[in-house]
N, C-alpha and C positions, 0 to 999 in steps of 0.2 A: 911747535909744529906749524902754526899758522904762517909765520914769516918765512920759514925755510921751505915748506911744501904746501903752497896755497891751494893747488889743484887737489891734492890729497885731502886737505881739510874740507874742501867743499863736498867731496865725495863722502868722507867719513860722517859729516854732519847729517847726511841723508840715511845713514846706516847705523845709527846709535853709536857712532865713533868706532865702528868695527870695519876692518878692511881685510882682504885676502892678499896673499903673497902675489898672486897673478895680477891683481888690480894695482898693487904697488909697482911691480915691474913694468906694467903697461904704461905707467906715468913716467918712466925713465929713471926710477929710483932703484939703485942696484942692491945686491945682497949685502955688500959691505955697509951700506947706509942703514939697512934694516938691523944688522947686528949692532951697529953703534947706538941706535935709538933704544934697543933693548938693553944694552950694557949700561947706559946712563940712566935707565929707568923711566924714560919718557913713554915708551911703549911696553905693552905686556903681551906675551904670547899666550893665547887661551887654548888653542888646539894647534896641531900641525898646520901651518900655512894660514892661520887666522890670528889677527892682532887687534888689540884694543889700543887706540892711539891717544888716549888720555887716561887719567887715573881715577875717574869717577866710579863710585860703587856700581856694581853690575846688578840690574834687576832681572826678574824672570824673563821678560821679553828679550833683553840683551843676551842672556844665556841661550835662549831659544834660537835667536838669529845666528849666534856664533856656531851653534851645532849644525844648523842648516848650511852655513858657509863651509864648515869642515868636511861635509860629505859630498860636495861637488854639485854639478849641474842637475837640475830636475829634482833636487831634494826639497822637501816641503815640511812644514809643521803639519801634524796630523793627529788623528784620534782625539784623546782627551785634551791634549794641548790645543788642538784646533778648536774644540768646543769652547774652551776658556777664552781663546784669542778672539773668537767671533762674539763673545759676550753672551752666550746662550745660558739659559737656566739649567739646573740639574746638578752641576758641580761648581765648587768655588776654588778648588786647588787642582793642579794637574802637574804631572812630571814634564820634564823637557822631552817631548815625544815627537819623533820625525819619521818620515817615510822616504825611501830612496830606491832607485832602480837597482837591480841585482849587480849590474856592472860597476857601480860606484864603489869606491873604497872609502875608508875612514869610519872609525867608531869613536866619536867624541866621548870623553870621560863624563859621566854623570847624565848621559842621554839614553833614552830608550829608543832603539832603532828598529824600524820595520823595513825589511827588504822585500820587494815585490817585482814580479814579472808582468803584472797587469798594468795597463795604462790607466791613468786617472786624471780627471780634470783638475786644473790648478787655478787658484785665484790669489788675491793679496789682501791682507787685513793688517792695518797699522804698520804698513811697510814691510811685512814679513810674508814670504811665499807660503801659501797654506792650501790645503784641500778645500774644494768648494763646500758650501753649506750642505748640499745634498750628500756628497761623499763623506763629509765629516760625520753626519748622522748615521750613514751606513756603517762606517768603521766603528763608531761607538756602540752600535746596536749589539755587538758581541760582548760589550764590557759593562753595559748599564742594565738596570732592571727595566721592566715595562714602564713603571712610573717615572723614572728619571729620564728615560728616552722620550717618553711622551711629553714630559715637561720641557725638554730641550726643543723638541719639534714645535710645541705650542709657542715658545718664545720666538722661534725663527719665523713662524707665521705672523705673530704679533708685530714683529719688526719689519715685516714684508721682505724678508730675505729669501724666501722660497715660497713654493705653492705645493699643494698636494699633487698636482699634475707633474711638476718637476721632480718630486720625490719618486713617483712611480717610474718616470723616465730614467732616473738614475738607477733604480733597481733593475730595469730592463737592460740598461747599457753596461752597468758595472757590478751588478749583483748576480753574477753567473754561478755556475755549479762550483761548489766548494767554498764559496764566500760565506764566512761566518756572520751570523746576525741577521740574515735576510728574513728568516721566519719571524723573528721578533719585530723587525721593522714593518713587515707586512701586517702583522697583527695590530701594531699600534696605528698604522695608517688606516686599517679597516674600521677603526672606531670613529673615523671622521668621514663625513660626506662632502665637505667643502672646506674652504680656507679660514673659517671662523676660528678665533682663539679667545681665551680668557684675557683679562687685562693685567694679570700679574702671575708670578709663580705661585703665590699663596692661593690664589683663586683656582689655579689648575690643580693644586694638591687637594683642595676641598672637593672639587668636582670629581676627581679620581676616587677619593674615599667615599663620596656619596654613591657613585656608581658601584663601587665594590660592595657597599652595604645594601645595594638594590633599592635605594630610595627613589621616589618618582623623579623622572628626568626634568630638570628645570630648563627654562628658556634663558638664553644668554643675551639675546638681542631684542627683548620685548620693549618697545618704546612706549613710554607713558608721557602724558602732557599735563602734569599737575600745575595749576595756576598759569597755564599757557606756556610753560617752559618744557623743552624736550628733556626727558630723563630716562636713563636705562639702568635698572637695578642690576647688580652683579648676577644674582640668580632670582628668577621669578617663576612662581607656579600660578598661572591664571585661574586654574580650577579651584585652588585653595584661597586665592586672594592674599598670598603671602610672599614675602621676599627675604632674601638673606644678603647681607653686605659684608665684605671683608676689607678691613682697614689696615694699610701698611703703616710702618713706623713713622712715615712722613705725612700721614693723612691730615694731621692737624698742625703742620709746621708753622702756621701763622694764624693770627686772630681772624683774618679775613677768610682763610680756608675753613676754619672752624665754623664761622658764621654761615658760610655758604653751605657747608655740609649739614648743619642743623636745619637750615631753611629747606634744603632738599629733602631731608628725612620727613620733616613736618608736612611738606607739600604732598609727598607720596602717601603719608598716613591720612591726609585729608580725603584721599580717594577711597578710604576704607580698607587700605592694604596694611596688614601687619608686617612689621620688620624685626628681624633679629640681626645683630651685628657682632662680628667676631674679629679679634685682632689677628694679624698674620702670624704673630708669635704663638698665639694659642693654637691656631690651626697646625703649626709646625710641631709644637710640643705635646699637644693633647688632641690628636685628630679623632680618636675614638670618643672622647668626651664631647667634642663638638658634634659629631655625627649623632650621638645619643640625644643630644639636646635638640637638634634639627628634627629627628624622628618624633620627639614629643611635640615639637612646635607644629609639625604637619599632621600630627595625630594619625600616623600610619604604622 
């Protein structure tokens, strides 16, 4: 393809080697040439009017973009697929899920299609048209539990992709009468006064379960200066003089990181603060056991 259709190659390289029939025709390549490339096996038709112009294996993002192309202008990745595409916490797998205006045609095989008469803001992530972070969270509010929606929101705030103010503006603009999930999203937002977030999905889960168990509310941004260095425990209770840390799987990925972490813990303990540490895996697998242990630790 590179020697025969250089302009098409340059376009395809920007689109995961996917092109539409209209794009091909706009470059002066006629229907007969399309049929020839398909017949000799250099191109593959994925949907009506959508072609892959090389033979590499298709990944999830390629299938997602192909479905968007198949449904015409203003079609975007949305809902759970958008949540995954934005890299937000809460889910690790998602269907090929898209939204398009009611006037559009095309129902690509293997895709979950939402048709809407409502306008929605559009962005781009990883080269794929997608609903904005705010609209993505609003759409997913009807599909996720309070915990998973809160976890996704927490990661969006952590990555500075949105703000609480922007979320409320989205609700005002796009969460009108009859939009599912608005009550849940308002409930999740009401638990936050500002844009502060935890440092990981595991920390959010632990905070969620501590609140569910009605444990004393910890401080998330309490700054300590042990040995003259600025330190912020994951969770800190000043009145108890106690802290809790959550370690991810990569917490000790090198000897230097292990040394630094041990020095950090010892320095905080020098201030007379007691520390309990839990792995992210244990928080995920045994949240109730961790909560019971923290309750004993706080003696409440």
